[in-house]
C-alpha positions in Angstrom: -34.7 -36.2 37.9 -37.4 -33.6 37.3 -35.0 -30.8 38.1 -32.5 -32.2 35.7 -35.1 -32.4 32.9 -36.2 -28.9 33.7 -32.6 -27.6 33.6 -32.1 -29.4 30.3 -35.2 -27.9 28.8 -34.3 -24.4 29.9 -30.8 -24.7 28.3 -32.3 -26.2 25.2 -34.9 -23.4 24.9 -32.2 -20.8 25.5 -30.0 -22.3 22.8 -32.8 -22.4 20.3 -33.7 -18.8 21.2 -30.1 -17.7 20.6 -30.0 -19.6 17.2 -33.3 -18.0 16.1 -32.1 -14.5 17.2 -28.8 -15.0 15.3 -30.6 -16.2 12.2 -33.1 -13.3 12.4 -30.3 -10.7 12.9 -28.2 -12.2 10.0 -31.3 -12.0 7.7 -32.0 -8.4 8.8 -28.4 -7.4 8.3 -28.3 -8.8 4.8 -31.5 -7.1 3.9 -30.4 -3.8 5.4 -29.7 -1.1 2.8 -26.5 0.9 2.6 -27.8 4.4 3.4 -24.6 6.4 3.1 -21.2 6.3 1.4 -18.2 7.9 3.0 -15.0 8.4 1.1 -11.8 9.3 2.8 -8.6 10.3 1.0 -5.5 9.2 2.9 -3.0 12.0 3.4 -3.5 15.5 2.0 -3.2 15.1 -1.8 -4.4 17.0 -4.8 -7.7 15.5 -6.2 -6.5 13.4 -9.1 -9.5 11.2 -8.7 -12.8 12.6 -7.3 -15.6 11.1 -5.1 -17.9 10.7 -8.1 -15.4 8.4 -9.8 -14.8 6.4 -6.6 -18.6 6.1 -6.1 -19.0 4.7 -9.6 -16.2 2.1 -9.0 -17.8 0.9 -5.7 -20.4 -1.3 -7.5 -20.4 -3.2 -10.7 -22.8 -0.9 -12.5 -22.3 2.9 -12.8 -25.2 3.9 -10.5 -24.8 5.1 -7.0 -24.1 2.6 -4.3 -26.5 3.9 -1.6 -29.7 1.9 -1.1 -28.1 -1.2 -2.6 -28.4 -4.3 -0.4 -25.3 -5.3 1.5 -25.5 -8.8 0.0 -24.8 -7.4 -3.5 -21.4 -6.0 -2.5 -18.4 -8.3 -2.2 -15.8 -6.1 -0.5 -12.7 -7.8 -1.9 -14.0 -7.4 -5.4 -14.8 -3.7 -4.7 -11.3 -3.1 -3.4 -9.8 -4.9 -6.5 -11.9 -2.6 -8.7 -10.7 0.5 -7.0 -7.0 -0.7 -6.9 -7.1 -1.3 -10.6 -7.8 2.4 -11.3 -4.7 4.1 -12.6 -5.0 7.0 -10.2 -5.3 4.9 -7.1 -2.4 3.3 -5.2 -4.5 1.3 -2.8 -7.9 1.3 -1.1 -9.6 -0.1 2.0 -13.3 -0.7 1.8 -15.5 -1.8 4.7 -19.1 -1.7 6.0 -20.2 -0.3 9.4 -23.0 -1.7 11.5 -25.2 1.3 10.9 -25.3 0.8 7.1 -22.4 3.0 6.0 -20.1 2.0 3.2 -16.6 3.5 3.8 -13.7 3.6 1.4 -10.2 4.9 2.4 -8.3 5.9 -0.8 -4.6 6.5 -1.2 -4.0 8.2 -4.6 -0.8 7.7 -6.6 1.7 10.6 -6.4 2.9 12.1 -9.6 6.4 13.7 -9.5 6.8 14.7 -13.2 4.8 15.2 -16.4 6.2 13.9 -19.7 5.4 16.1 -22.7 4.8 13.3 -25.2 2.2 12.9 -28.0 0.0 11.5 -25.3 1.2 13.2 -22.1 1.5 11.2 -18.9 2.8 11.5 -15.4 5.6 9.6 -13.7 4.6 8.6 -10.2 6.8 8.4 -7.1 7.4 4.7 -7.7 8.7 5.2 -11.3 5.6 4.0 -13.0 3.5 5.9 -15.5 0.0 7.2 -14.9 -2.4 9.1 -17.1 -3.3 12.8 -16.7 -6.2 13.5 -14.5 -9.4 15.2 -15.6 -9.9 16.6 -12.2 -6.6 18.3 -11.4 -3.3 19.2 -13.1 -0.2 18.4 -11.0 2.4 21.2 -10.4 5.4 19.1 -11.3 8.4 19.5 -13.6 7.8 19.0 -17.3 10.0 16.3 -19.0 10.8 16.9 -22.7 12.3 14.6 -25.4 11.9 11.5 -23.3 9.8 8.5 -24.3 8.1 6.0 -22.0 10.9 3.4 -22.5 13.4 6.0 -21.2 11.5 6.6 -17.9 13.6 4.1 -16.0 16.7 5.9 -17.0 15.6 9.4 -16.0 13.6 8.3 -12.9 16.5 8.6 -10.4 16.9 12.3 -11.5 13.1 12.9 -11.2 13.1 11.3 -7.7 16.1 13.4 -6.7 14.2 16.5 -7.7 11.2 15.4 -5.8 13.1 14.6 -2.6 15.4 17.6 -2.5 13.7 20.8 -1.3 16.2 23.0 -3.1 15.7 21.3 -6.4 11.9 21.0 -5.9 11.7 24.7 -5.4 13.8 25.7 -8.4 13.5 23.1 -11.1 10.5 23.3 -13.5 11.8 21.3 -16.5 14.0 18.3 -17.5 15.3 18.0 -21.1 17.1 15.3 -22.9 19.3 17.1 -25.5 20.5 15.8 -28.9 23.8 14.7 -27.2 21.9 12.4 -24.9 22.6 14.7 -21.9 20.0 15.7 -19.4 19.5 19.4 -18.6 17.4 21.2 -16.0 15.4 24.3 -16.5 15.1 26.6 -13.5 12.0 28.6 -12.4 13.7 32.0 -12.1 17.0 32.0 -14.0 17.4 31.5 -17.7 20.6 29.4 -17.7 20.4 25.6 -18.2 22.0 23.2 -15.8 23.6 20.3 -17.6 23.4 17.2 -15.5 24.8 14.9 -18.3 24.3 11.2 -17.6 22.0 10.3 -14.7 24.9 9.2 -12.4 26.8 10.6 -9.4 23.7 12.8 -8.7 24.6 13.5 -5.0 28.0 14.9 -6.0 26.6 16.9 -8.9 23.8 18.5 -6.9 26.2 19.3 -4.0 28.5 21.1 -6.4 25.6 23.0 -8.0 24.3 24.1 -4.6 27.7 25.5 -3.6 28.0 27.3 -7.0 24.5 28.7 -6.7 25.0 30.1 -3.2 28.3 31.8 -4.2 26.9 33.2 -7.4 23.8 34.4 -5.6 26.0 36.2 -3.1 28.0 37.7 -5.9 24.8 38.6 -7.8 26.2 36.9 -10.9 23.5 34.3 -11.7 22.0 36.4 -14.5 25.4 36.4 -16.4 25.4 32.7 -17.3 24.0 30.8 -20.3 24.8 27.3 -19.2 26.1 25.7 -16.1 27.6 22.2 -16.6 27.9 19.7 -13.7 29.2 16.8 -15.9 32.8 17.0 -14.8 34.0 15.6 -11.6 34.2 18.0 -8.6 33.8 21.1 -10.7 31.2 23.4 -12.2 31.9 24.8 -15.7 30.0 27.9 -16.7 29.3 29.5 -20.1 28.8 33.3 -20.1 26.0 34.8 -22.1 
């Protein structure tokens, strides 16, 4: 009987000790200060949002987040605050056991800049985003297009972004008075008339074939306009 009582007392004492240690550890963990903030930008991107801006978003006020008690931070709220920033696509915020607050940031990716009264970017998903005070993106300029026309021109912008040939050569997109889209090239002065944003694969294929032949013939400087509007043909206007 005595052995059973002793065994029971041992287990009871051990359980109480574990509970006390857990409570003590939890209290210490809550009181522990955040001693460092580490910000990691996912993928190699241009700095449209900088670490100072991210640091300000990490807590409710605009002070630095280091030396703030862990209990002040609610990670889901912090992530929502970061994700609501117009330059950020998504974030992942977490705390380490040694008091580091880490934030992984994926920025939005602009693929074109619209030259409006208030200029803005179009990102890779087709949504608009403001210009950055930290960095200016090297993307094609879009002229004579309003925000409500972005959905119409977006397939063309996405095509330019995804196609290495177009991405290398196209620096501007224009909507002319006839409602036709035109491309401005980096090197040559002729305009490429796309027309309506439709049958893009066929039009670009025809343009590439024309370009390679004209480049071989050294005749690219002779043209004023190259039209891709007509099915299976390229119509050129001489200077």
